[in-house]
C-alpha positions in Angstrom: 0.2 0.0 0.1 1.4 3.6 -0.7 2.0 5.9 1.6 -0.4 8.5 2.4 2.2 11.0 3.3 6.0 11.5 2.7 8.7 13.6 4.9 11.2 13.7 2.2 8.6 15.3 -0.2 7.8 17.7 2.8 12.1 18.6 3.5 12.3 18.9 -0.2 9.1 21.0 -0.8 10.4 23.6 2.2 14.3 23.1 1.2 12.6 24.5 -2.5 10.8 27.5 -0.3 7.5 26.1 -1.3 4.3 26.9 0.4 4.0 24.4 3.0 0.0 24.3 2.8 0.4 22.8 -0.7 1.5 19.7 0.1 -1.9 18.7 1.0 -2.5 18.7 -2.7 -0.3 15.7 -3.0 -1.9 12.0 -2.6 0.3 8.6 -2.9 -0.8 5.5 -4.8 0.3 2.4 -6.8 2.8 -0.4 -6.3 6.3 -0.2 -7.1 9.7 -0.4 -5.0 13.8 -0.1 -5.3 15.2 -2.1 -2.8 17.9 -1.0 -0.7 19.3 -0.5 2.4 19.3 3.5 2.3 15.4 5.1 1.7 15.9 4.9 -1.8 12.4 5.0 -2.8 11.9 8.1 -0.6 13.8 9.9 -2.4 12.5 9.2 -6.0 9.3 9.6 -4.3 9.7 12.9 -2.5 11.8 14.5 -6.0 8.6 13.4 -8.4 6.4 14.6 -5.7 8.7 18.0 -6.0 8.9 18.4 -9.3 5.0 17.5 -9.9 4.3 20.2 -7.2 6.1 22.7 -8.2 4.7 22.3 -12.1 1.1 22.8 -10.8 1.8 25.5 -9.0 3.2 26.8 -12.2 0.1 26.1 -13.8 -2.0 27.9 -11.5 0.1 31.0 -11.4 0.4 31.4 -15.3 -3.2 30.8 -16.0 -4.8 32.4 -13.0 -6.6 28.5 -12.6 -7.2 27.0 -9.0 -3.9 24.7 -8.7 -4.2 21.2 -9.8 -4.1 17.7 -7.6 -1.0 15.8 -7.7 -1.1 12.2 -7.5 2.4 10.2 -7.2 2.0 6.3 -8.3 5.2 4.4 -7.2 4.9 2.7 -9.9 5.2 5.4 -12.3 8.1 6.8 -9.6 9.9 3.7 -9.7 10.0 3.2 -14.2 11.1 6.3 -14.3 13.8 5.9 -11.8 14.9 2.8 -14.4 14.4 4.5 -17.3 18.0 4.4 -18.5 18.1 1.2 -18.2 14.7 0.0 -19.6 14.9 2.3 -22.8 15.0 0.1 -25.9 15.5 0.5 -29.3 14.1 -2.2 -31.8 14.2 -4.5 -28.6 18.1 -3.5 -27.7 19.1 -2.5 -24.5 21.7 0.3 -24.1 25.1 -0.2 -22.9 25.8 1.7 -19.6 28.8 1.3 -18.2 32.3 0.3 -20.0 34.4 -2.6 -19.0 36.8 -0.5 -17.2 34.1 1.6 -15.5 33.9 -0.9 -12.3 35.0 -1.7 -8.9 38.7 -2.7 -8.5 40.5 -4.0 -5.4 43.2 -1.7 -4.2 46.3 -2.5 -1.9 44.4 -1.5 1.0 40.9 -1.1 -0.2 38.6 -0.2 -2.9 38.5 1.9 -6.1 35.6 2.9 -8.3 36.3 4.3 -11.7 34.5 5.9 -14.5 35.7 5.3 -18.0 32.2 5.6 -20.3 33.9 7.8 -22.5 37.5 7.7 -24.8 39.2 10.3 -23.5 38.3 9.5 -19.3 39.5 6.0 -20.7 42.9 6.9 -21.7 43.6 9.4 -19.2 43.0 6.6 -16.5 45.5 4.4 -18.2 48.4 7.1 -18.6 47.6 7.9 -15.1 48.0 3.4 -13.9 51.2 3.7 -16.9 49.2 0.6 -19.0 48.9 0.8 -22.8 46.0 2.7 -24.8 44.7 -1.2 -25.3 45.3 -2.4 -21.8 42.4 -4.8 -20.5 40.3 -5.0 -17.2 42.8 -7.7 -16.4 45.8 -5.4 -16.8 44.0 -2.4 -15.1 43.1 -5.2 -12.0 46.8 -6.2 -11.6 48.1 -2.1 -11.9 45.1 -1.1 -9.0 45.9 -4.0 -7.0 49.2 -3.0 -6.4 48.7 0.4 -5.1 47.0 1.7 -2.3 43.1 3.4 -3.1 43.8 6.8 -2.3 47.2 6.9 -4.5 44.9 6.0 -7.6 42.1 8.3 -6.8 45.0 11.6 -6.4 47.3 9.7 -9.6 44.0 9.4 -12.0 42.8 12.8 -11.4 45.8 14.4 -11.8 45.8 12.9 -15.0 42.2 14.0 -16.0 40.8 11.0 -15.1 37.9 9.7 -12.6 38.7 7.2 -9.5 37.6 7.4 -6.2 38.7 5.6 -3.0 35.7 3.9 -1.3 34.8 5.8 1.9 32.8 5.1 4.6 30.0 7.6 5.4 31.8 8.1 9.0 35.3 8.7 6.4 33.4 10.9 4.1 32.6 13.2 7.3 35.9 13.8 8.1 37.1 14.2 4.9 37.6 17.6 3.9 35.0 18.2 1.3 32.6 15.9 3.1 32.8 18.4 5.8 32.2 21.2 3.3 29.4 20.1 2.0 27.7 19.2 5.6 27.4 22.8 5.6 25.4 23.3 3.2 21.9 23.1 2.3 20.2 20.5 0.1 19.9 22.7 -2.7 20.8 26.8 -3.3 17.6 29.1 -4.2 18.2 32.9 -5.0 17.6 35.9 -6.9 20.9 37.2 -8.7 21.7 40.0 -11.4 19.1 43.3 -11.2 16.0 43.9 -10.5 13.5 42.9 -13.4 9.2 43.7 -13.3 7.4 40.4 -12.6 7.1 37.7 -15.6 3.7 37.9 -17.0 1.6 35.4 -17.4 -0.1 32.9 -19.9 0.0 29.3 -20.5 -1.7 26.4 -21.6 -3.0 24.6 -17.8 -1.6 21.6 -19.3 1.7 22.9 -20.2 2.8 25.2 -17.7 6.1 25.7 -19.5 4.9 26.6 -23.4 6.2 29.4 -24.5 9.4 29.5 -22.4 13.3 28.9 -24.4 15.6 26.6 -22.5 19.1 26.4 -22.9 20.2 22.7 -21.6 24.3 22.5 -21.1 24.0 19.4 -19.6 25.4 15.7 -20.4 24.9 12.2 -18.8 21.6 12.1 -16.5 21.2 14.3 -14.1 20.5 17.5 -16.2 19.2 15.4 -19.3 16.4 14.6 -16.4 15.6 17.6 -14.9 15.9 19.2 -18.8 13.7 16.6 -20.1 10.8 17.4 -17.3 11.1 20.9 -18.4 10.2 20.0 -22.2 7.5 17.2 -20.6 5.7 20.6 -19.6 6.1 22.6 -22.8 9.3 24.2 -22.9 11.5 24.6 -26.1 14.2 22.6 -24.8 17.6 23.1 -26.9 20.5 20.7 -25.9 24.1 22.2 -26.9 27.4 20.2 -26.9 30.7 21.0 -27.6 31.4 19.0 -31.0 34.9 17.6 -29.6 32.7 15.9 -26.7 31.3 12.6 -27.4 28.2 10.9 -26.2 26.3 8.2 -25.9 23.2 8.1 -28.3 22.4 5.0 -25.9 21.4 7.7 -23.1 20.2 10.4 -25.0 17.5 7.8 -26.5 16.4 8.4 -22.5 16.6 11.5 -21.7 16.2 13.1 -25.1 12.8 13.0 -24.8 11.1 16.1 -26.8 13.9 17.8 -26.8 16.2 18.9 -29.8 19.6 18.9 -29.8 22.9 20.3 -31.4 26.5 21.0 -31.4 28.4 24.3 -31.1 32.3 25.3 -30.2 31.8 28.0 -27.8 35.8 28.7 -28.6 34.8 29.5 -32.1 33.5 33.2 -33.3 30.9 32.2 -35.5 29.7 29.1 -33.3 29.9 31.9 -29.9 27.8 34.7 -32.2 24.9 31.3 -32.1 24.7 31.1 -28.8 24.4 34.8 -28.0 22.2 34.8 -30.5 20.1 31.8 -28.8 20.6 33.2 -25.4 18.8 36.6 -26.2 15.5 34.9 -25.9 16.0 32.3 -23.5 14.3 32.2 -20.2 15.9 29.3 -18.7 19.7 28.2 -18.8 20.6 24.8 -17.3 24.6 23.3 -16.8 25.8 20.2 -15.7 29.5 20.8 -15.9 31.4 21.6 -12.8 31.8 25.3 -11.5 33.9 27.1 -13.0 34.5 24.9 -16.3 32.2 27.6 -18.3 33.5 30.5 -17.1 35.9 31.4 -19.7 33.1 31.7 -22.0 31.2 34.1 -19.9 28.8 31.8 -18.7 29.1 32.3 -14.8 25.6 32.4 -13.3 26.0 36.3 -12.9 27.6 36.9 -16.3 24.4 35.1 -17.7 22.7 37.2 -15.4 24.0 40.3 -17.0 23.6 39.6 -20.2 20.1 38.7 -20.3 17.7 40.6 -18.0 15.2 38.1 -16.3 16.7 34.3 -16.5 17.0 31.6 -14.6 20.1 29.9 -14.3 20.3 26.3 -13.2 23.6 24.6 -12.2 24.2 21.1 -11.4 27.7 20.0 -10.3 28.7 16.2 -8.8 30.9 17.9 -6.1 29.3 21.5 -5.6 31.2 24.9 -5.5 32.8 24.7 -2.1 35.7 22.8 -0.8 39.0 21.1 -2.3 36.9 18.9 -4.8 34.7 21.8 -6.4 37.0 21.8 -9.6 36.7 17.8 -9.4 34.5 16.2 -11.9 32.3 13.2 -10.8 29.6 11.5 -11.8 26.5 9.2 -9.7 28.5 5.6 -9.1 31.8 7.8 -8.1 30.0 9.8 -5.3 27.8 6.7 -4.2 31.5 5.6 -2.8 33.2 8.4 -2.1 30.2 9.1 0.5 29.6 5.6 2.1 26.5 4.5 -0.1 28.7 1.7 -1.4 29.6 0.5 2.4 26.1 1.1 3.8 24.7 -0.7 0.3 27.5 -3.4 0.8 30.2 -3.7 3.3 34.1 -3.4 3.5 34.9 -6.5 1.7 32.6 -6.1 -0.9 30.6 -3.0 -1.9 27.3 -2.5 -3.1 25.1 0.0 -5.2 21.7 2.0 -5.6 19.7 -0.4 -7.2 19.2 3.0 -9.8 22.1 5.4 -10.6 19.4 7.6 -7.8 21.5 10.3 -7.0 21.1 11.8 -11.2 17.7 11.0 -11.1 16.4 12.6 -8.2 18.5 15.6 -8.6 17.3 15.8 -11.8 13.7 16.2 -10.7 15.5 18.3 -7.6 16.6 20.6 -10.1 13.7 20.8 -12.7 11.5 21.3 -9.3 13.9 24.3 -8.8 13.4 26.1 -12.0 9.8 25.5 -11.9 9.7 27.2 -8.3 11.7 30.1 -9.7 9.8 30.8 -12.4 6.4 31.2 -10.2 8.3 33.2 -8.1 9.2 35.7 -11.0 5.9 35.8 -11.6 5.0 36.9 -8.2 8.4 39.0 -7.7 10.3 39.2 -10.6 14.0 39.2 -10.4 16.8 36.9 -12.1 16.9 33.8 -10.5 20.0 30.5 -9.9 18.6 27.3 -8.8 22.4 25.2 -7.5 22.5 21.8 -6.1 25.1 18.9 -6.3 25.0 15.4 -6.2 26.8 15.1 -2.9 24.5 17.0 -1.6 21.5 14.4 -2.8 24.1 11.9 -1.2 24.3 13.1 2.1 20.0 13.6 2.1 19.6 10.0 1.2 22.2 8.7 3.9 21.0 11.4 7.0 18.1 12.8 6.0 15.7 10.6 4.7 13.6 8.6 7.1 13.6 4.4 6.5 10.1 3.5 5.8 9.2 0.1 6.4 10.1 -2.0 3.2 6.9 -2.6 1.3 6.6 -5.8 -1.4 6.6 -4.3 -5.6 3.6 -7.1 -5.5 1.3 -5.1 -8.0 4.1 -3.1 -9.9 3.9 -3.8 -13.4 6.9 -2.5 -15.4 5.0 -2.4 -18.3 2.1 -0.4 -17.7 4.8 2.5 -17.4 6.4 1.5 -21.1 5.3 2.7 -24.1 6.4 2.2 -27.5 6.6 5.1 -30.3 8.4 5.7 -33.8 11.4 7.6 -33.8 14.8 8.5 -36.0 16.4 5.9 -34.6 14.1 3.2 -35.0 11.1 1.8 -32.4 12.0 3.1 -29.1 10.4 2.2 -26.0 10.9 4.8 -23.1 9.1 5.3 -19.5 6.1 7.3 -19.4 6.8 10.8 -17.2 6.5 9.8 -13.5 6.0 13.7 -13.2 2.0 14.3 -12.9 -0.6 16.7 -11.9 -4.5 16.9 -12.8 -5.0 18.2 -16.7 -1.3 17.8 -17.1 0.6 15.8 -20.1 0.5 12.1 -20.2 4.3 11.8 -22.0 6.2 14.0 -24.6 5.2 15.1 -27.7 8.2 14.4 -29.6 10.6 11.4 -29.2 14.2 12.2 -29.0 15.9 12.6 -32.5 19.8 11.9 -33.6 22.0 13.0 -30.4 23.7 16.6 -32.1 21.4 16.7 -35.6 19.2 19.9 -35.1 19.8 23.1 -36.2 20.9 25.6 -33.6 17.6 27.6 -33.7 14.3 28.1 -31.6 11.2 26.4 -32.8 
């Protein structure tokens, strides 16, 4: 039986600055389960709930209609949090992790690496003094001879990604963990010059209709956020650098409702194109480590100065504070650093969450933050910044959420929450949206296309 309330939803809604009275509009139903030692299902349910409530609130604000009721279905939530694993093209399953993206036994503990992209694989092998064609057995031998922290530091120094496993206490005692402990789940603040309130007018079913979103995110968390904005009617244009590869498998899941193009911001012509797009954008979402885009003048403050009344949403792995502020990171690595892998497994054999819950949960939280920022703009104007980090979501999961009694998944039918549609890649199976409210959209307007193949222009 689904819960009648959610303390996690109340916590997240408070972090978003939402009116607590609106929580009475949320009901929970359905069957689903993401079994884990940590309260993963509560995280999933709560983040989808606040994204749905924020969408309903914006719909009411832009139309002047009563605020619609929100129903959160555990079956839809479960399927949505597994969407990257359930997507299919002509029956073919995606490749999620490359052979060198895994746990490795070091001389004194465990290390997790991320080498899904060719440049990350090359940097990992270079740090380990291995040839470019080295396979898993050679990597295992090289890491097995070294201390876990030595692997972490040498791989990061080479521009790669590796994390030594820590317990929750070890993470709390680490300088980055200690820095993160002083920060809230997310940031919601005004930036830039004062601006008048945003004008109303939208369809009740599509509260983001007429809004333009520049999507400078990659992999999973950021694209989940912008996929949600596309569901709600926004014109979302994803922009990637031509020199950075991306997985079409990943885009098949997170590209729903969006278009995708490639621009080299170091090129004068492409930079001019970007500035033309920015001149009429309402939202910019970035998913790179803090400071990575500053050389292009894309800090939140500079963006708000060039485009009045902008909402800037920024997502990173570790946040803009602490000694790891400039480090790259992914969900799997944050799980290992923050002690989640130890809790889910043990010191002798690490475990993982049943889904990339930090990515998915952060994506829905970021979407909720953008929606709440838009609502606040209708009330009081001003440019807005929404910011969160995967490590803050991890801290919330480990220390902030209540572990509710495990429920069986009896009655959960994933097929109910999956659908088929034609796409440029073939017959696409994808998860239906979990974000839902009375009168809201039941599916995306369009399937994803080929990554990077669209023109750099608004509809």
